[in-house]
C-alpha positions as CSV (number, residue, x, y, z in Angstrom):
1,M,36.5,37.4,11.8
2,K,38.7,34.9,9.9
3,E,36.4,32.0,10.8
4,F,33.4,34.0,9.6
5,I,35.0,34.8,6.3
6,L,36.1,31.2,5.7
7,K,32.5,29.9,6.4
8,K,31.1,32.4,4.0
9,I,33.6,31.5,1.3
10,G,32.8,27.8,1.8
11,A,29.1,28.4,1.5
12,R,29.6,30.4,-1.7
13,L,31.8,27.8,-3.3
14,V,29.0,25.2,-2.8
15,L,26.4,27.6,-4.2
16,L,28.7,28.3,-7.2
17,F,28.9,24.6,-8.0
18,F,25.1,24.3,-8.2
19,V,24.8,27.6,-10.2
20,S,27.3,26.2,-12.7
21,I,25.3,23.0,-13.1
22,L,22.1,25.0,-13.6
23,C,23.6,27.5,-16.1
24,H,25.2,24.6,-18.1
25,S,21.9,22.7,-18.2
26,I,19.9,25.7,-19.3
27,V,22.3,26.8,-22.1
28,H,22.5,23.3,-23.5
29,I,18.8,22.5,-23.2
30,A,17.8,25.7,-25.0
31,P,16.9,25.2,-28.7
32,G,19.5,25.9,-31.4
33,E,22.9,24.6,-32.4
34,P,26.3,26.4,-32.5
35,S,26.7,28.4,-35.7
36,L,30.0,26.8,-36.2
37,V,28.4,23.4,-36.9
38,D,25.3,24.7,-38.7
39,P,24.4,22.1,-41.3
40,S,23.0,24.8,-43.6
41,N,26.5,26.1,-44.2
42,P,27.3,25.1,-47.8
43,R,31.0,25.0,-47.2
44,M,30.6,22.4,-44.4
45,K,30.7,18.8,-45.5
46,P,29.0,16.1,-43.4
47,E,32.4,14.7,-42.3
48,D,33.6,18.2,-41.4
49,I,30.5,18.7,-39.3
50,Q,31.0,15.4,-37.5
51,R,34.7,16.1,-36.9
52,L,33.8,19.5,-35.2
53,R,31.0,17.9,-33.1
54,D,33.5,15.3,-31.9
55,A,36.1,17.9,-31.1
56,F,33.7,19.9,-29.0
57,H,32.0,16.8,-27.5
58,L,28.5,18.0,-28.7
59,D,27.2,14.5,-29.1
60,D,28.3,13.4,-25.6
61,P,25.8,13.2,-22.7
62,L,25.0,16.4,-20.9
63,Y,26.9,15.4,-17.8
64,A,30.0,14.5,-19.8
65,Q,29.9,17.9,-21.6
66,Y,29.7,19.6,-18.2
67,L,32.8,17.7,-17.0
68,Y,34.7,18.6,-20.1
69,W,33.7,22.2,-19.7
70,I,34.9,22.2,-16.0
71,R,38.2,20.5,-17.0
72,D,38.9,23.0,-19.8
73,L,37.8,25.9,-17.5
74,A,40.3,24.8,-14.8
75,T,43.1,24.3,-17.3
76,G,42.4,27.4,-19.4
77,E,42.0,25.3,-22.6
78,L,38.5,26.5,-23.5
79,R,38.0,27.4,-27.1
80,S,35.3,29.4,-28.8
81,F,32.9,27.6,-31.1
82,K,32.8,30.7,-33.3
83,D,36.5,31.2,-34.2
84,N,38.4,28.6,-32.1
85,Q,40.1,31.3,-30.2
86,P,41.0,30.9,-26.4
87,V,37.9,31.9,-24.4
88,F,39.9,33.5,-21.6
89,Q,41.9,35.7,-24.0
90,K,38.7,36.9,-25.7
91,I,37.1,37.7,-22.3
92,W,40.3,39.4,-21.0
93,D,40.6,41.6,-24.1
94,R,37.0,42.8,-23.8
95,F,37.3,43.1,-20.0
96,L,40.1,45.6,-20.5
97,N,37.7,47.7,-22.7
98,S,34.7,47.4,-20.3
99,L,36.6,48.1,-17.1
100,P,37.3,51.9,-17.7
101,L,33.7,52.4,-18.8
102,F,32.4,50.7,-15.7
103,L,34.7,52.6,-13.4
104,I,33.9,56.0,-14.9
105,S,30.1,55.4,-14.9
106,T,30.2,54.1,-11.3
107,F,32.4,57.0,-10.1
108,I,30.1,59.6,-11.7
109,T,27.1,57.9,-10.3
110,W,28.3,57.8,-6.7
111,C,29.9,61.2,-6.7
112,L,26.8,62.9,-8.0
113,A,24.0,60.9,-6.4
114,F,25.1,61.3,-2.8
115,P,25.5,65.1,-2.7
116,V,22.2,65.5,-4.7
117,G,20.3,63.1,-2.4
118,V,21.7,64.6,0.8
119,Q,20.9,68.1,-0.2
120,A,17.4,67.2,-1.4
121,A,16.8,65.7,2.1
122,L,18.2,68.6,4.0
123,R,16.3,71.1,1.8
124,R,13.1,69.2,1.5
125,G,10.3,71.2,-0.2
126,S,12.7,73.7,-1.7
127,V,13.3,74.5,-5.4
128,F,16.4,72.3,-5.4
129,D,14.4,69.4,-4.1
130,H,11.6,69.8,-6.6
131,T,14.0,70.3,-9.5
132,S,16.2,67.2,-8.6
133,T,13.0,65.2,-8.2
134,F,11.7,66.2,-11.6
135,L,15.1,65.6,-13.3
136,S,15.4,62.2,-11.6
137,Y,12.0,61.0,-12.7
138,A,12.6,62.3,-16.2
139,L,16.0,60.5,-16.5
140,I,14.5,57.3,-15.2
141,S,11.6,57.5,-17.6
142,I,13.6,58.2,-20.8
143,P,15.2,55.1,-22.2
144,G,19.0,55.3,-22.0
145,F,19.5,54.1,-25.6
146,F,17.1,56.8,-26.9
147,L,18.9,59.6,-25.0
148,S,22.2,58.2,-26.1
149,Y,21.2,58.4,-29.8
150,I,20.1,62.0,-29.3
151,V,23.5,62.9,-27.7
152,I,25.4,61.2,-30.5
153,I,23.5,63.1,-33.2
154,F,23.9,66.4,-31.3
155,M,27.7,66.0,-30.9
156,V,28.2,65.0,-34.5
157,K,26.0,67.6,-36.0
158,T,27.0,70.5,-33.7
159,F,30.7,69.9,-33.1
160,N,31.6,67.5,-35.9
161,V,33.5,65.1,-33.6
162,P,33.3,61.3,-33.4
163,A,31.1,60.1,-30.5
164,T,31.2,56.3,-31.0
165,G,33.8,53.6,-31.0
166,I,36.8,53.1,-28.8
167,R,39.1,55.4,-30.8
168,T,39.1,57.8,-33.7
169,F,40.0,56.2,-37.0
170,G,43.3,57.3,-38.5
171,L,45.1,58.2,-35.3
172,E,47.1,55.1,-35.0
173,D,50.4,56.9,-35.9
174,S,49.8,59.8,-33.5
175,S,51.7,60.5,-30.3
176,W,50.9,58.5,-27.2
177,L,49.6,61.7,-25.5
178,F,47.2,62.4,-28.3
179,Q,46.0,58.8,-28.4
180,S,45.4,58.9,-24.6
181,M,43.4,62.1,-24.9
182,D,41.4,60.6,-27.7
183,R,40.6,57.5,-25.6
184,I,39.5,59.7,-22.7
185,W,37.2,61.6,-25.0
186,H,35.6,58.4,-26.3
187,L,35.1,57.2,-22.7
188,T,33.5,60.4,-21.5
189,I,30.1,60.3,-23.4
190,P,29.2,56.6,-22.9
191,G,30.4,56.8,-19.3
192,L,28.3,59.8,-18.6
193,M,25.2,58.3,-20.4
194,A,25.6,55.0,-18.5
195,A,25.8,57.0,-15.2
196,L,22.7,59.3,-15.7
197,A,20.1,56.7,-14.9
198,G,22.1,55.5,-11.9
199,V,22.4,59.0,-10.6
200,A,18.6,59.5,-10.9
201,W,17.5,56.5,-9.0
202,L,20.4,56.4,-6.5
203,S,19.8,60.1,-5.5
204,R,16.2,59.3,-4.7
205,F,17.3,56.4,-2.6
206,V,19.8,58.5,-0.8
207,K,17.2,61.1,-0.1
208,S,14.7,58.7,1.4
209,S,17.3,57.0,3.6
210,M,18.6,60.4,4.8
211,L,15.0,61.6,5.6
212,E,14.5,58.5,7.7
213,V,17.8,59.0,9.6
214,L,17.4,62.7,10.2
215,H,14.4,62.1,12.4
216,Q,16.2,59.6,14.7
217,D,16.8,60.5,18.4
218,Y,20.6,60.4,18.1
219,I,20.5,63.1,15.5
220,R,18.6,65.4,17.8
221,T,21.0,64.4,20.6
222,A,24.0,65.3,18.5
223,R,22.6,68.7,17.7
224,A,21.7,69.3,21.3
225,K,25.3,68.6,22.3
226,G,26.3,71.5,20.0
227,L,28.1,69.5,17.3
228,P,28.7,71.3,14.0
229,E,25.9,70.7,11.5
230,D,28.4,69.0,9.0
231,A,29.4,66.5,11.7
232,V,25.8,65.8,12.5
233,I,24.8,65.2,8.9
234,Y,27.9,63.5,7.4
235,K,29.4,61.7,10.4
236,H,26.3,60.6,12.3
237,G,23.5,60.8,9.7
238,L,25.1,59.7,6.5
239,R,27.1,56.9,8.1
240,N,24.0,55.3,9.5
241,A,22.3,55.7,6.2
242,L,25.0,53.8,4.3
243,L,23.9,50.2,5.1
244,P,21.4,49.9,2.2
245,F,24.1,51.3,-0.2
246,I,26.6,48.7,0.9
247,T,24.2,46.0,-0.3
248,M,23.7,47.9,-3.5
249,F,27.5,48.3,-4.0
250,G,27.9,44.5,-3.8
251,L,25.2,44.0,-6.4
252,M,26.7,46.6,-8.7
253,I,29.9,44.6,-9.3
254,P,28.3,42.1,-11.7
255,G,27.3,45.1,-13.8
256,L,30.9,44.9,-15.1
257,I,29.8,42.0,-17.4
258,G,26.2,42.7,-18.3
259,G,25.3,46.2,-17.1
260,S,26.6,48.2,-20.1
261,V,25.5,45.9,-23.0
262,I,23.0,48.5,-24.3
263,F,25.5,51.4,-24.2
264,E,28.3,49.3,-25.6
265,T,26.0,48.5,-28.5
266,V,24.8,52.0,-29.1
267,F,28.3,53.5,-28.9
268,N,29.9,50.6,-30.8
269,W,32.1,49.9,-27.8
270,P,33.9,46.5,-27.9
271,G,33.2,45.5,-24.4
272,I,32.4,42.3,-22.5
273,G,28.7,42.9,-22.6
274,R,28.7,42.9,-26.4
275,L,30.8,39.8,-26.3
276,G,28.2,38.0,-24.2
277,Y,25.4,39.1,-26.5
278,D,27.2,38.0,-29.6
279,A,28.1,34.7,-28.0
280,I,24.4,34.1,-27.1
281,M,23.2,34.9,-30.6
282,A,25.9,32.6,-32.1
283,R,25.2,29.8,-29.6
284,D,28.9,30.0,-28.6
285,F,28.5,27.8,-25.5
286,P,32.0,28.1,-24.1
287,V,32.0,31.9,-24.1
288,T,28.4,32.0,-22.8
289,L,29.0,29.6,-20.0
290,T,32.2,31.1,-18.9
291,L,30.7,34.6,-18.8
292,N,27.8,33.2,-16.7
293,F,30.3,31.6,-14.4
294,F,32.3,34.8,-13.9
295,A,29.0,36.7,-13.4
296,A,28.1,34.3,-10.6
297,V,31.5,34.7,-9.1
298,L,31.2,38.5,-9.1
299,V,27.7,38.3,-7.5
300,L,28.9,36.0,-4.7
301,T,32.1,38.1,-4.2
302,G,30.0,41.3,-4.1
303,T,27.7,40.0,-1.4
304,L,30.6,38.7,0.6
305,V,32.3,42.2,0.5
306,S,29.0,43.8,1.5
307,E,28.6,41.5,4.6
308,I,32.1,42.3,5.7
309,L,31.6,46.1,5.2
310,Y,28.5,46.0,7.3
311,A,30.6,45.7,10.5
312,V,33.0,48.4,9.3
313,V,30.3,51.0,8.8
314,D,28.0,50.1,11.7
315,P,29.8,48.9,14.9
316,R,26.5,47.7,16.3
317,I,26.5,44.8,13.9
318,K,28.2,41.8,15.5
319,L,29.3,38.7,13.5
């Protein structure tokens, strides 16, 4: 097992190296200059522009800029083109804002999708199955940002409560408990809206996987042995239907960076997705490249975790 994990990690490190070269080349070849050194800025003199270009190595060859970026990435000395702030600190501050939103939306998605999908498979053709199917297709079809705007307008007009932002303005001097409850309230609506589409398509996926498993011979054998129905469904059926979801779980981890950019924008949430969008629009190369690098790390880590969990869920799989 240890040898298997080490080989997988080594292969992913090599792949990460090539991904970093590809991302660096694409970002720098794309048209546009960093806004920090925009010649149209009337406050920037030519000598100031040249000084900044020299400081950020913008006139050096592409391979030299890559080496400088790797050096600064390894030493933690990366600076933003936009405000000259440390890149890692900016990403970390936004990460702490995005993490609760990601965890809540993921928790809601998996806690609702599995019971709905399993029950729809067990009660195929029933009113519950038809209703869940209709709601799932409706939630998949309606754009998330459109539904979010409707919910925001409804909450503000009906209950006169704030529904956007990370906290309510003017509560900075309130007690710790009151501020915590206010933070939970501001997390609830965007977390729920981000989870609705996930619940819709994941429940359909659970239903199709369970329908395939329920017709297998070992399910009929388990029932013939007199096992309780819950043991047949959840111990034998659901466990064997989990393999596709392990792959999906590994691919959901990168959603921590880019998965909630739409909802962070709609709800004015200062998260890591909005940071990446603002960095792209401002041609802030250090922030953009570092976020791409971390996204690649999360993708490779997620797929590694998925491969390891395969053997945990299904003993038939041998390394």
